[in-house]
C-alpha positions, 0 to 999 in steps of 0.5 A: 531555287535559292539555297537556305544560306543564300536566302538568309544572306538576302534577308540580312542584306536587303530585308532586315534593314526595311524592318525598322519602319514596320517596327515603328508602325507596329509600336505606334499601333500598340500605343494607340490601342493601349491609350484608347483602352485606358481612355475608354475605361476612364470615360466609361467609369465616369459615365456609368458611375457618376452620370448614370449611377450604376455601380456594377463593374461589368458595365464599366469594363465591357463597353471599354473592352468592346471599343478597344477590341474593335479599334485594335482589330481595325488597326491590326488588319490595316497593319497586316495588309501593309505588312503583306503587300509591302514586306512579304511581297518584297521578300518574294521580289528579292529572293524568289523572283520566279514566283508571284505572291498574292497576299490578300485573298478571297472570302466567299460564302455560299448556301446549300442552293449554290448561291455565292457571295464574294465578301472580299476579293482583293485579287480578282483571282478566279480560275476560269469561270469558277470561284476558288470555293467552287474549284475546291469543292469540285475536287471532292477532296472532302466529303462535305462541301464548303460554303464558307471559304477563305483563300489567301497567300497564293504563291504561283509560278513554274518549276521546270515544265510544271505550273505550280500554285499553292495557297492557304485555305480555310474551308467550313460548312455552316448550317442552321441559325441561332441555337441550331447553327452548326459549324463544320471545319472541313479543312485548313492548311496548304492547298496545292494545284499542280500540272500532272505529267500524264494525261487523264480524263476521269476523276480520282481522289485519295483521302485519308483512311481513318476507318481502316486505320482505327477500326481494322480491315473488316469494319474499315472496308465496309465503311469505305464502301459506304462512303463511296455510295454517296457519289459517283466515285467508287472505292478502288482497292490498291495492292500496297498494304502500307498505302491501303492502311493510310489512304482510301482511293475513290475514282470514276474509272478504276483502270485510270486510277491504277494507271495514275496511282502506280506502286512508286506513287503510292510509296511517295504518298506514304512518305509524304504522309509520314513526313507531315503532321497534317492529313494529306489528301489528293485529287486528279481532276480536270488535268490537274493534280491537287494536294491538300495538307492540313495544318493549324498554322496560319503562315505569313502573319505579322506578330503583335509582340516580339520582332516583326519578321524574325528570320525564324518566321521567314523560314515559313516561306522557304519551307512552303517553297521547299515543299512545293519543289519536293512535290514536283521532284518526288512525283516526277512531274517534270518527267513528261510523257510524250502526250504531255509535251 
């Protein structure tokens, strides 16, 4: 992968000159939204006050606001699609040709009975016969299953011998309706899918251990065991106290869990958690190594104000790829055992 210095040189030479067209398009979009807002406001004042004879200010402002927001959202999403498909995709083509970038993602909504509706699927991106949401849920990274799911900005490729894939995921669970509607935010952040360098056949999950961290060992251990009673994954006690303080391990096979989660891997997980503000979770499932790192940041999005794509924003791309490379190196995923060659 190119160094930061090489990346910046490519930005200055090949990317920055292309920003002029996008700056013009965004300025045009902002002017259109501003002019429509003024026109809507004036038209509403005339109709509400002089035609209908209503004096309340709310009836003048609210319709104009709704029209402006609707039109503004439509124009912004059109600009955003162009920005990702033309500009961010060009960044990958020039700076990271070994990776494939799929900007637009999939919106999926399911219900508690397992029915699934794909609201938007710009990439036709499916893994086997599973939707992205189904694969996410089957990892059991989180206690709740998502039924409202957004998957976007997928980056995939190969680092050495390891197939890698990372995307932004926004997963929620919505239940009830009307006044009884409840929304549970399950996860938002980076979702990694990597080849693992060992063969395995069972299901093992590493989750953040809030119980032991905040309630202490005795109460925390009891809550951990309660959490494992809701699935076929049972609590596995590990021997590293630093790891145990941060994480809880659940597996369908205790022996295989200890085969996969070596003392060195536990040490790497502790370092990974301490170097990231977001919560780190992991699953070994169906020969894949999944890592979820939570984040409130929505990456690769165009700014409505300021520069369209300053180099500071482009660092998001580099940092995600740098993290991807770090995961492969830290967990020695290219050091294959003979059974994985």
